[in-house]
N, C-alpha and C positions, 0 to 999 in steps of 0.2 A: 859145650862143657856141661850145661845143665842136664842134657840127656845122658851123658856119661855118669854123672854123679847121682842122678835121680831118674833111672830108666822108666819108672812107672808114672812119672809126672805127666799129666795131660794139659795142665794150664800153668802159666807163669804170670803172677801179678806183681807189679812193682809200683812204688810211689814215685812218680816222676815230678821233677821240678816243672814249673809252668813253662820254662824255656825249652825243655826237652820233649814235650808232648808231640810236637810235629815230627821230630826225628823218630820217635818210637812208632808213630802211626805209619811212617814209610816202611818200617820193618814188619808191619802187620798187626801191631797192637791196636786195641780199641779202648776208649775210655769206658770205665765201668762205675763211675761215681762222680760226685761233685768235688770241686776244688775244696781242700780242707786245710785248716791251720792247726798245727800241733807243735807245742814247744817253740813257737815263733818261726816254724818252718811251714812253708806253703807247698802243698803237693796235690797231684791229681792221680787217683788210682787208675791204672791201666792194665790190661790183661792181653796176653797172647794165648790163644787156645789152639790146641792141636787139632788138625783137620778131622781126626777120627773121634774127638771127645764130644760129648753132648754139651750143648750150650748151658751155662749156668751163670747166675748173677753173682756179683761181688759180695 
């Protein structure tokens, strides 16, 4: 769906709950930052990079 809506996107970054990180990793995402708390929510930034995209940091 993301490719259809944003065909030029090369990376996808999401804020995963700490419980979802392992599931995202199995889909090919990698962590790109430290666990963070914002508005009482705890999340870990994770990113999925297209195979053709240059590696960039979060």
